[in-house]
HTML snippet that shows the backbone in 3Dmol.js (N, CA, C, O; Angstrom):
<script src="https://3Dmol.org/build/3Dmol-min.js"></script>
<div id="view" style="width:600px;height:400px;position:relative"></div>
<script>
const pdb = `
ATOM      1  N   MET A   1      59.025  98.687 122.813  1.00  0.00           N
ATOM      2  CA  MET A   1      59.316  97.641 121.855  1.00  0.00           C
ATOM      3  C   MET A   1      59.486  96.320 122.603  1.00  0.00           C
ATOM      4  O   MET A   1      59.999  96.281 123.721  1.00  0.00           O
ATOM      5  N   TRP A   2      59.051  95.261 121.971  1.00  0.00           N
ATOM      6  CA  TRP A   2      59.073  93.942 122.581  1.00  0.00           C
ATOM      7  C   TRP A   2      60.485  93.365 122.547  1.00  0.00           C
ATOM      8  O   TRP A   2      61.146  93.402 121.509  1.00  0.00           O
ATOM      9  N   ASP A   3      60.945  92.838 123.665  1.00  0.00           N
ATOM     10  CA  ASP A   3      62.308  92.326 123.786  1.00  0.00           C
ATOM     11  C   ASP A   3      62.365  90.875 123.317  1.00  0.00           C
ATOM     12  O   ASP A   3      61.657  90.023 123.854  1.00  0.00           O
ATOM     13  N   LEU A   4      63.186  90.595 122.338  1.00  0.00           N
ATOM     14  CA  LEU A   4      63.295  89.241 121.792  1.00  0.00           C
ATOM     15  C   LEU A   4      64.305  88.366 122.532  1.00  0.00           C
ATOM     16  O   LEU A   4      64.439  87.182 122.223  1.00  0.00           O
ATOM     17  N   ARG A   5      65.005  88.931 123.492  1.00  0.00           N
ATOM     18  CA  ARG A   5      66.027  88.142 124.180  1.00  0.00           C
ATOM     19  C   ARG A   5      65.433  87.023 125.024  1.00  0.00           C
ATOM     20  O   ARG A   5      66.024  85.947 125.115  1.00  0.00           O
ATOM     21  N   THR A   6      64.293  87.249 125.635  1.00  0.00           N
ATOM     22  CA  THR A   6      63.706  86.220 126.498  1.00  0.00           C
ATOM     23  C   THR A   6      63.229  85.006 125.706  1.00  0.00           C
ATOM     24  O   THR A   6      63.648  83.894 126.029  1.00  0.00           O
ATOM     25  N   PRO A   7      62.371  85.152 124.676  1.00  0.00           N
ATOM     26  CA  PRO A   7      61.963  83.948 123.945  1.00  0.00           C
ATOM     27  C   PRO A   7      63.114  83.295 123.186  1.00  0.00           C
ATOM     28  O   PRO A   7      63.165  82.070 123.079  1.00  0.00           O
ATOM     29  N   SER A   8      64.034  84.093 122.659  1.00  0.00           N
ATOM     30  CA  SER A   8      65.189  83.511 121.970  1.00  0.00           C
ATOM     31  C   SER A   8      66.074  82.759 122.955  1.00  0.00           C
ATOM     32  O   SER A   8      66.562  81.670 122.652  1.00  0.00           O
ATOM     33  N   GLY A   9      66.279  83.332 124.121  1.00  0.00           N
ATOM     34  CA  GLY A   9      67.076  82.663 125.140  1.00  0.00           C
ATOM     35  C   GLY A   9      66.451  81.358 125.595  1.00  0.00           C
ATOM     36  O   GLY A   9      67.148  80.361 125.784  1.00  0.00           O
ATOM     37  N   LEU A  10      65.136  81.364 125.770  1.00  0.00           N
ATOM     38  CA  LEU A  10      64.445  80.124 126.145  1.00  0.00           C
ATOM     39  C   LEU A  10      64.573  79.069 125.056  1.00  0.00           C
ATOM     40  O   LEU A  10      64.819  77.899 125.347  1.00  0.00           O
ATOM     41  N   LEU A  11      64.408  79.478 123.809  1.00  0.00           N
ATOM     42  CA  LEU A  11      64.497  78.538 122.690  1.00  0.00           C
ATOM     43  C   LEU A  11      65.897  77.934 122.592  1.00  0.00           C
ATOM     44  O   LEU A  11      66.037  76.717 122.477  1.00  0.00           O
ATOM     45  N   PHE A  12      66.920  78.763 122.637  1.00  0.00           N
ATOM     46  CA  PHE A  12      68.288  78.253 122.557  1.00  0.00           C
ATOM     47  C   PHE A  12      68.638  77.392 123.766  1.00  0.00           C
ATOM     48  O   PHE A  12      69.363  76.406 123.627  1.00  0.00           O
ATOM     49  N   THR A  13      68.140  77.743 124.941  1.00  0.00           N
ATOM     50  CA  THR A  13      68.416  76.946 126.133  1.00  0.00           C
ATOM     51  C   THR A  13      67.753  75.575 126.039  1.00  0.00           C
ATOM     52  O   THR A  13      68.369  74.564 126.377  1.00  0.00           O
ATOM     53  N   ILE A  14      66.512  75.535 125.585  1.00  0.00           N
ATOM     54  CA  ILE A  14      65.813  74.251 125.434  1.00  0.00           C
ATOM     55  C   ILE A  14      66.510  73.384 124.395  1.00  0.00           C
ATOM     56  O   ILE A  14      66.730  72.196 124.627  1.00  0.00           O
ATOM     57  N   TYR A  15      66.860  73.971 123.245  1.00  0.00           N
ATOM     58  CA  TYR A  15      67.582  73.206 122.224  1.00  0.00           C
ATOM     59  C   TYR A  15      68.933  72.724 122.751  1.00  0.00           C
ATOM     60  O   TYR A  15      69.350  71.603 122.461  1.00  0.00           O
ATOM     61  N   GLY A  16      69.606  73.558 123.512  1.00  0.00           N
ATOM     62  CA  GLY A  16      70.891  73.166 124.077  1.00  0.00           C
ATOM     63  C   GLY A  16      70.770  72.001 125.036  1.00  0.00           C
ATOM     64  O   GLY A  16      71.583  71.078 125.006  1.00  0.00           O
ATOM     65  N   VAL A  17      69.752  72.040 125.892  1.00  0.00           N
ATOM     66  CA  VAL A  17      69.533  70.933 126.833  1.00  0.00           C
ATOM     67  C   VAL A  17      69.246  69.642 126.069  1.00  0.00           C
ATOM     68  O   VAL A  17      69.785  68.587 126.405  1.00  0.00           O
ATOM     69  N   LEU A  18      68.404  69.723 125.046  1.00  0.00           N
ATOM     70  CA  LEU A  18      68.089  68.528 124.259  1.00  0.00           C
ATOM     71  C   LEU A  18      69.321  67.975 123.545  1.00  0.00           C
ATOM     72  O   LEU A  18      69.515  66.760 123.497  1.00  0.00           O
ATOM     73  N   LEU A  19      70.144  68.847 122.998  1.00  0.00           N
ATOM     74  CA  LEU A  19      71.346  68.385 122.305  1.00  0.00           C
ATOM     75  C   LEU A  19      72.372  67.801 123.270  1.00  0.00           C
ATOM     76  O   LEU A  19      73.028  66.811 122.946  1.00  0.00           O
ATOM     77  N   VAL A  20      72.519  68.395 124.440  1.00  0.00           N
ATOM     78  CA  VAL A  20      73.463  67.854 125.425  1.00  0.00           C
ATOM     79  C   VAL A  20      72.992  66.483 125.900  1.00  0.00           C
ATOM     80  O   VAL A  20      73.797  65.559 126.015  1.00  0.00           O
ATOM     81  N   ILE A  21      71.714  66.345 126.174  1.00  0.00           N
ATOM     82  CA  ILE A  21      71.178  65.038 126.584  1.00  0.00           C
ATOM     83  C   ILE A  21      71.383  64.013 125.480  1.00  0.00           C
ATOM     84  O   ILE A  21      71.796  62.883 125.744  1.00  0.00           O
ATOM     85  N   SER A  22      71.096  64.403 124.250  1.00  0.00           N
ATOM     86  CA  SER A  22      71.291  63.505 123.114  1.00  0.00           C
ATOM     87  C   SER A  22      72.759  63.119 122.958  1.00  0.00           C
ATOM     88  O   SER A  22      73.072  61.958 122.696  1.00  0.00           O
ATOM     89  N   GLY A  23      73.647  64.078 123.115  1.00  0.00           N
ATOM     90  CA  GLY A  23      75.073  63.794 122.986  1.00  0.00           C
ATOM     91  C   GLY A  23      75.610  62.916 124.096  1.00  0.00           C
ATOM     92  O   GLY A  23      76.534  62.133 123.874  1.00  0.00           O
ATOM     93  N   LEU A  24      75.042  63.034 125.296  1.00  0.00           N
ATOM     94  CA  LEU A  24      75.508  62.215 126.417  1.00  0.00           C
ATOM     95  C   LEU A  24      74.926  60.804 126.394  1.00  0.00           C
ATOM     96  O   LEU A  24      75.621  59.839 126.712  1.00  0.00           O
ATOM     97  N   LEU A  25      73.653  60.683 126.018  1.00  0.00           N
ATOM     98  CA  LEU A  25      73.003  59.372 126.049  1.00  0.00           C
ATOM     99  C   LEU A  25      73.292  58.527 124.815  1.00  0.00           C
ATOM    100  O   LEU A  25      73.372  57.302 124.910  1.00  0.00           O
ATOM    101  N   TRP A  26      73.448  59.161 123.666  1.00  0.00           N
ATOM    102  CA  TRP A  26      73.681  58.441 122.418  1.00  0.00           C
ATOM    103  C   TRP A  26      74.889  59.014 121.693  1.00  0.00           C
ATOM    104  O   TRP A  26      74.734  59.658 120.656  1.00  0.00           O
ATOM    105  N   PRO A  27      76.086  58.793 122.218  1.00  0.00           N
ATOM    106  CA  PRO A  27      77.274  59.361 121.560  1.00  0.00           C
ATOM    107  C   PRO A  27      77.570  58.721 120.207  1.00  0.00           C
ATOM    108  O   PRO A  27      78.276  59.313 119.390  1.00  0.00           O
ATOM    109  N   GLU A  28      77.046  57.528 119.958  1.00  0.00           N
ATOM    110  CA  GLU A  28      77.301  56.867 118.673  1.00  0.00           C
ATOM    111  C   GLU A  28      76.421  57.420 117.554  1.00  0.00           C
ATOM    112  O   GLU A  28      76.680  57.150 116.381  1.00  0.00           O
ATOM    113  N   ALA A  29      75.391  58.183 117.893  1.00  0.00           N
ATOM    114  CA  ALA A  29      74.494  58.783 116.889  1.00  0.00           C
ATOM    115  C   ALA A  29      75.103  60.092 116.404  1.00  0.00           C
ATOM    116  O   ALA A  29      74.750  61.167 116.889  1.00  0.00           O
ATOM    117  N   ARG A  30      76.003  59.995 115.462  1.00  0.00           N
ATOM    118  CA  ARG A  30      76.666  61.181 114.930  1.00  0.00           C
ATOM    119  C   ARG A  30      76.822  61.032 113.428  1.00  0.00           C
ATOM    120  O   ARG A  30      76.529  59.978 112.864  1.00  0.00           O
ATOM    121  N   ALA A  31      77.279  62.077 112.796  1.00  0.00           N
ATOM    122  CA  ALA A  31      77.476  62.051 111.350  1.00  0.00           C
ATOM    123  C   ALA A  31      78.576  61.044 111.008  1.00  0.00           C
ATOM    124  O   ALA A  31      79.526  60.885 111.774  1.00  0.00           O
ATOM    125  N   PRO A  32      78.457  60.369 109.872  1.00  0.00           N
ATOM    126  CA  PRO A  32      79.430  59.321 109.536  1.00  0.00           C
ATOM    127  C   PRO A  32      80.879  59.816 109.447  1.00  0.00           C
ATOM    128  O   PRO A  32      81.798  59.070 109.786  1.00  0.00           O
ATOM    129  N   LEU A  33      81.098  61.029 109.008  1.00  0.00           N
ATOM    130  CA  LEU A  33      82.462  61.521 108.835  1.00  0.00           C
ATOM    131  C   LEU A  33      82.963  62.329 110.023  1.00  0.00           C
ATOM    132  O   LEU A  33      84.109  62.777 110.028  1.00  0.00           O
ATOM    133  N   ALA A  34      82.123  62.517 111.018  1.00  0.00           N
ATOM    134  CA  ALA A  34      82.524  63.314 112.182  1.00  0.00           C
ATOM    135  C   ALA A  34      83.247  62.428 113.195  1.00  0.00           C
ATOM    136  O   ALA A  34      82.768  61.349 113.543  1.00  0.00           O
ATOM    137  N   GLU A  35      84.386  62.891 113.655  1.00  0.00           N
ATOM    138  CA  GLU A  35      85.135  62.147 114.667  1.00  0.00           C
ATOM    139  C   GLU A  35      84.769  62.572 116.079  1.00  0.00           C
ATOM    140  O   GLU A  35      85.113  61.891 117.045  1.00  0.00           O
ATOM    141  N   HIS A  36      84.070  63.699 116.201  1.00  0.00           N
ATOM    142  CA  HIS A  36      83.726  64.242 117.509  1.00  0.00           C
ATOM    143  C   HIS A  36      82.219  64.198 117.710  1.00  0.00           C
ATOM    144  O   HIS A  36      81.453  64.057 116.757  1.00  0.00           O
ATOM    145  N   ASN A  37      81.818  64.319 118.945  1.00  0.00           N
ATOM    146  CA  ASN A  37      80.400  64.327 119.289  1.00  0.00           C
ATOM    147  C   ASN A  37      79.845  65.740 119.064  1.00  0.00           C
ATOM    148  O   ASN A  37      79.853  66.578 119.966  1.00  0.00           O
ATOM    149  N   VAL A  38      79.370  65.978 117.854  1.00  0.00           N
ATOM    150  CA  VAL A  38      78.922  67.311 117.458  1.00  0.00           C
ATOM    151  C   VAL A  38      77.686  67.726 118.250  1.00  0.00           C
ATOM    152  O   VAL A  38      77.534  68.905 118.570  1.00  0.00           O
ATOM    153  N   ASN A  39      76.805  66.787 118.572  1.00  0.00           N
ATOM    154  CA  ASN A  39      75.610  67.127 119.347  1.00  0.00           C
ATOM    155  C   ASN A  39      75.981  67.697 120.709  1.00  0.00           C
ATOM    156  O   ASN A  39      75.375  68.667 121.165  1.00  0.00           O
ATOM    157  N   LEU A  40      76.950  67.112 121.343  1.00  0.00           N
ATOM    158  CA  LEU A  40      77.364  67.573 122.666  1.00  0.00           C
ATOM    159  C   LEU A  40      77.994  68.962 122.590  1.00  0.00           C
ATOM    160  O   LEU A  40      77.659  69.839 123.388  1.00  0.00           O
ATOM    161  N   TYR A  41      78.895  69.165 121.645  1.00  0.00           N
ATOM    162  CA  TYR A  41      79.578  70.460 121.534  1.00  0.00           C
ATOM    163  C   TYR A  41      78.628  71.573 121.123  1.00  0.00           C
ATOM    164  O   TYR A  41      78.683  72.670 121.679  1.00  0.00           O
ATOM    165  N   SER A  42      77.761  71.304 120.162  1.00  0.00           N
ATOM    166  CA  SER A  42      76.812  72.347 119.751  1.00  0.00           C
ATOM    167  C   SER A  42      75.777  72.589 120.848  1.00  0.00           C
ATOM    168  O   SER A  42      75.315  73.718 121.014  1.00  0.00           O
ATOM    169  N   GLY A  43      75.408  71.557 121.592  1.00  0.00           N
ATOM    170  CA  GLY A  43      74.481  71.733 122.705  1.00  0.00           C
ATOM    171  C   GLY A  43      75.049  72.630 123.792  1.00  0.00           C
ATOM    172  O   GLY A  43      74.335  73.461 124.352  1.00  0.00           O
ATOM    173  N   VAL A  44      76.325  72.464 124.089  1.00  0.00           N
ATOM    174  CA  VAL A  44      76.967  73.326 125.088  1.00  0.00           C
ATOM    175  C   VAL A  44      77.009  74.765 124.582  1.00  0.00           C
ATOM    176  O   VAL A  44      76.775  75.699 125.349  1.00  0.00           O
ATOM    177  N   ALA A  45      77.305  74.948 123.299  1.00  0.00           N
ATOM    178  CA  ALA A  45      77.332  76.304 122.732  1.00  0.00           C
ATOM    179  C   ALA A  45      75.941  76.936 122.772  1.00  0.00           C
ATOM    180  O   ALA A  45      75.806  78.113 123.104  1.00  0.00           O
ATOM    181  N   PHE A  46      74.911  76.165 122.436  1.00  0.00           N
ATOM    182  CA  PHE A  46      73.540  76.676 122.494  1.00  0.00           C
ATOM    183  C   PHE A  46      73.167  77.046 123.922  1.00  0.00           C
ATOM    184  O   PHE A  46      72.534  78.076 124.151  1.00  0.00           O
ATOM    185  N   LEU A  47      73.556  76.214 124.883  1.00  0.00           N
ATOM    186  CA  LEU A  47      73.261  76.508 126.288  1.00  0.00           C
ATOM    187  C   LEU A  47      73.927  77.804 126.740  1.00  0.00           C
ATOM    188  O   LEU A  47      73.296  78.635 127.393  1.00  0.00           O
ATOM    189  N   ILE A  48      75.177  77.972 126.401  1.00  0.00           N
ATOM    190  CA  ILE A  48      75.889  79.194 126.795  1.00  0.00           C
ATOM    191  C   ILE A  48      75.224  80.412 126.172  1.00  0.00           C
ATOM    192  O   ILE A  48      75.019  81.422 126.846  1.00  0.00           O
ATOM    193  N   PHE A  49      74.887  80.324 124.889  1.00  0.00           N
ATOM    194  CA  PHE A  49      74.255  81.451 124.207  1.00  0.00           C
ATOM    195  C   PHE A  49      72.868  81.738 124.780  1.00  0.00           C
ATOM    196  O   PHE A  49      72.520  82.898 125.003  1.00  0.00           O
ATOM    197  N   GLY A  50      72.076  80.696 125.019  1.00  0.00           N
ATOM    198  CA  GLY A  50      70.732  80.878 125.558  1.00  0.00           C
ATOM    199  C   GLY A  50      70.733  81.461 126.956  1.00  0.00           C
ATOM    200  O   GLY A  50      69.942  82.355 127.257  1.00  0.00           O
ATOM    201  N   VAL A  51      71.610  80.966 127.812  1.00  0.00           N
ATOM    202  CA  VAL A  51      71.690  81.482 129.177  1.00  0.00           C
ATOM    203  C   VAL A  51      72.189  82.927 129.168  1.00  0.00           C
ATOM    204  O   VAL A  51      71.746  83.742 129.977  1.00  0.00           O
ATOM    205  N   THR A  52      73.101  83.243 128.262  1.00  0.00           N
ATOM    206  CA  THR A  52      73.569  84.629 128.146  1.00  0.00           C
ATOM    207  C   THR A  52      72.436  85.555 127.729  1.00  0.00           C
ATOM    208  O   THR A  52      72.298  86.648 128.280  1.00  0.00           O
ATOM    209  N   LEU A  53      71.622  85.134 126.764  1.00  0.00           N
ATOM    210  CA  LEU A  53      70.481  85.951 126.349  1.00  0.00           C
ATOM    211  C   LEU A  53      69.491  86.141 127.496  1.00  0.00           C
ATOM    212  O   LEU A  53      68.984  87.244 127.700  1.00  0.00           O
ATOM    213  N   LEU A  54      69.216  85.083 128.238  1.00  0.00           N
ATOM    214  CA  LEU A  54      68.294  85.200 129.370  1.00  0.00           C
ATOM    215  C   LEU A  54      68.860  86.123 130.447  1.00  0.00           C
ATOM    216  O   LEU A  54      68.123  86.904 131.047  1.00  0.00           O
ATOM    217  N   TRP A  55      70.151  86.035 130.688  1.00  0.00           N
ATOM    218  CA  TRP A  55      70.782  86.910 131.678  1.00  0.00           C
ATOM    219  C   TRP A  55      70.715  88.366 131.237  1.00  0.00           C
ATOM    220  O   TRP A  55      70.428  89.250 132.044  1.00  0.00           O
ATOM    221  N   LEU A  56      70.981  88.618 129.955  1.00  0.00           N
ATOM    222  CA  LEU A  56      70.911  89.987 129.447  1.00  0.00           C
ATOM    223  C   LEU A  56      69.486  90.532 129.494  1.00  0.00           C
ATOM    224  O   LEU A  56      69.278  91.710 129.785  1.00  0.00           O
ATOM    225  N   ALA A  57      68.510  89.680 129.209  1.00  0.00           N
ATOM    226  CA  ALA A  57      67.112  90.124 129.262  1.00  0.00           C
ATOM    227  C   ALA A  57      66.703  90.443 130.696  1.00  0.00           C
ATOM    228  O   ALA A  57      65.990  91.417 130.937  1.00  0.00           O
ATOM    229  N   ARG A  58      67.143  89.638 131.631  1.00  0.00           N
ATOM    230  CA  ARG A  58      66.801  89.883 133.038  1.00  0.00           C
ATOM    231  C   ARG A  58      67.516  91.125 133.563  1.00  0.00           C
ATOM    232  O   ARG A  58      66.954  91.879 134.358  1.00  0.00           O
ATOM    233  N   ARG A  59      68.739  91.336 133.126  1.00  0.00           N
ATOM    234  CA  ARG A  59      69.506  92.490 133.571  1.00  0.00           C
ATOM    235  C   ARG A  59      68.912  93.790 133.033  1.00  0.00           C
ATOM    236  O   ARG A  59      68.950  94.814 133.714  1.00  0.00           O
ATOM    237  N   ALA A  60      68.367  93.758 131.823  1.00  0.00           N
ATOM    238  CA  ALA A  60      67.804  94.962 131.206  1.00  0.00           C
ATOM    239  C   ALA A  60      66.434  95.314 131.781  1.00  0.00           C
ATOM    240  O   ALA A  60      65.996  96.461 131.693  1.00  0.00           O
ATOM    241  N   ALA A  61      65.763  94.329 132.366  1.00  0.00           N
ATOM    242  CA  ALA A  61      64.399  94.575 132.870  1.00  0.00           C
ATOM    243  C   ALA A  61      64.380  95.358 134.157  1.00  0.00           C
ATOM    244  O   ALA A  61      63.308  95.638 134.694  1.00  0.00           O
TER     245      ALA A  61
END
`;
const viewer = $3Dmol.createViewer("view");
viewer.addModel(pdb, "pdb");
viewer.setStyle({}, {cartoon: {color: "spectrum"}});
viewer.zoomTo();
viewer.render();
</script>
């Protein structure tokens, strides 16, 4: 069976990198009612999840 952890991990890692860069370079670009930099926080969460998936896929191989 084909392992979905590798492509999913790559996708989440790429999205996480883009969101972290966006959150660091343009912190003023956020939702009007949000007091926090949601792009930065969600980007870090995506990065952690993506790297975990890639690690699990590599460990299982």
